C-alpha positions in Angstrom: 100.0 127.6 69.3 98.5 125.0 71.6 98.0 126.1 75.2 100.1 123.5 76.9 98.3 124.2 80.2 95.2 122.6 78.7 97.0 119.4 77.8 98.7 119.2 81.2 95.3 119.7 82.8 94.3 116.4 81.1 97.2 114.8 83.0 95.7 116.2 86.2 92.4 114.5 85.4 94.0 111.2 84.4 95.9 111.1 87.7 92.8 112.2 89.6 90.4 109.8 88.0 92.4 106.9 86.7 95.5 106.4 89.0 93.8 107.3 92.2 90.6 105.4 91.7 92.1 102.3 90.0 94.9 102.2 92.6 92.5 102.5 95.5 94.4 105.5 96.9 92.8 107.6 99.5 93.7 110.8 101.4 96.8 110.5 103.4 98.4 107.7 101.2 102.0 108.3 100.1 103.0 108.2 96.4 106.5 108.5 95.0 106.7 110.6 91.8 109.9 110.6 89.7 109.7 113.3 87.1 111.2 116.3 85.3 109.3 119.2 86.7 112.3 121.6 86.3 112.3 121.2 82.5 110.4 124.0 80.8 107.5 122.7 78.8 108.2 119.0 79.5 107.8 119.6 83.3 104.2 120.5 82.9 103.3 116.8 82.7 105.0 116.1 85.9 103.4 119.1 87.5 100.0 117.8 86.4 100.8 114.5 88.1 101.8 116.3 91.3 98.8 118.6 91.3 96.4 115.7 90.7 97.8 113.7 93.6 98.0 116.7 96.0 94.5 117.9 95.2 93.3 114.5 96.5 95.2 114.7 99.7 97.9 112.3 98.6 101.3 112.8 100.3 103.9 113.1 97.5 107.5 112.1 97.7 109.0 113.8 94.7 112.4 113.4 93.1 113.7 115.1 90.0 115.2 112.7 87.5 119.0 113.4 87.5 121.0 113.6 84.3 122.6 110.2 84.8 119.2 108.4 85.3 117.7 110.4 82.4 120.4 109.1 80.1 120.6 105.5 81.6 117.6 104.4 83.7 119.7 101.7 85.4 121.7 104.5 87.0 118.6 105.3 89.1 118.5 101.9 90.9 120.4 103.2 94.0 118.2 106.3 94.0 115.0 104.3 93.9 116.1 101.7 96.5 117.2 104.5 98.9 114.0 106.4 98.4 111.9 103.2 99.0 113.8 102.2 102.1 113.3 105.7 103.5 109.6 105.5 102.7 108.4 102.0 103.5 104.8 103.1 103.7 104.5 103.9 100.0 101.1 103.1 98.5 102.2 103.9 94.9 104.7 105.3 92.5 104.5 107.2 89.2 107.4 107.2 86.8 107.0 110.3 84.5 109.4 109.0 81.9 109.0 106.2 79.4 112.5 104.8 80.0 112.0 104.8 83.7 108.6 103.2 83.4 110.2 100.4 81.3 112.7 99.9 84.2 110.1 100.0 87.0 110.2 96.2 87.5 113.9 96.4 88.0 113.6 99.3 90.5 110.9 97.5 92.5 112.8 94.2 92.6 116.0 95.9 93.6 114.1 97.6 96.5 112.7 94.2 97.6 109.2 95.1 96.4 107.1 92.5 94.7 104.1 92.6 92.4 101.2 94.4 93.9 103.2 95.7 96.9 102.5 99.2 95.6 100.4 100.6 92.8 102.7 101.7 89.9 101.9 103.9 87.0 103.9 105.4 84.2 104.0 106.7 80.7 104.8 105.2 77.3 104.8 101.7 76.1 107.7 99.4 75.4 108.2 95.6 75.4 109.8 95.9 78.9 106.8 97.9 80.1 104.4 95.3 78.7 106.3 92.5 80.5 106.2 94.5 83.8 102.4 94.8 83.4 102.1 91.1 82.7 104.3 90.3 85.7 102.2 92.6 88.0 104.9 95.2 88.7 103.3 98.0 86.7 99.6 98.6 87.0 98.7 101.5 84.7 100.5 103.0 81.7 99.3 106.1 79.9 100.1 105.6 76.2 100.9 108.6 74.1 100.1 106.5 71.0 103.1 107.7 69.2 102.0 106.1 65.9 99.1 108.4 65.9 101.3 111.3 66.7 103.4 110.6 63.5 100.3 109.8 61.4 98.3 112.8 62.4 101.3 115.1 61.7 101.6 113.8 58.1 97.9 114.0 57.6 97.9 117.6 58.9 100.7 118.5 56.4 98.7 117.0 53.5 95.4 118.7 54.6 97.2 122.1 55.0 99.0 121.8 51.7 96.1 120.5 49.6 93.1 122.3 51.2 94.5 125.1 53.4 93.2 123.5 56.7 94.5 125.2 59.8 96.3 123.2 62.5 94.6 120.4 64.4 94.9 119.9 68.2 94.6 116.2 68.7 95.3 114.7 72.1 96.7 111.2 71.4 97.6 110.5 75.1 94.3 108.9 76.1 95.3 105.3 75.7 95.7 103.1 78.8 97.4 99.8 79.3 96.7 97.6 82.3 96.2 93.9 83.1 92.8 94.0 81.4 94.1 94.8 77.9 97.8 94.0 78.0 97.5 90.8 76.0 95.5 92.6 73.3 97.9 95.5 73.0 101.2 93.7 73.4 101.5 92.6 69.8 101.0 96.2 68.7 103.8 97.3 71.0 106.1 94.8 69.5 105.2 96.2 66.0 105.8 99.8 67.4 102.2 100.8 66.5 101.4 101.4 70.2 
């Protein structure tokens, strides 16, 4: 079995290196994190995000994604707008959920926040997320590269069946989307390759 702590340590590094540095965050800044830390296994990614921010002296405003928002991200609009109005000094936000990341532009607009008002990061690519990056509402998206997840699983089955290879541990989560590469990757998102 793969040690999930190792893979979530990678999330810590991503937050530490990519989000903090690209976003120009510094000690004492405040970042909102919306995640699923209470879910066994899945919550490790959120915990890696929290640890990466807190290790760098970033003040974290954390909310657990409620069941209604988990099922329908639009249900979280009042939650986000309430959080944003209570924390007008936010420097950033991380949505640790693909569907919430794809709804980030709606959240920010509903809270009266414009492009570049806060540095926004999230996970997983979708056409809505690509549009939010192009419009300046989302700044950094970590791409799990799901096509590779499917391809590598089938390749592993074939290698094990035909040659007896043992399991491979391949981290496909190292892809990033931001303003510098969104136009190159957008057609791949539309084709559901990225």
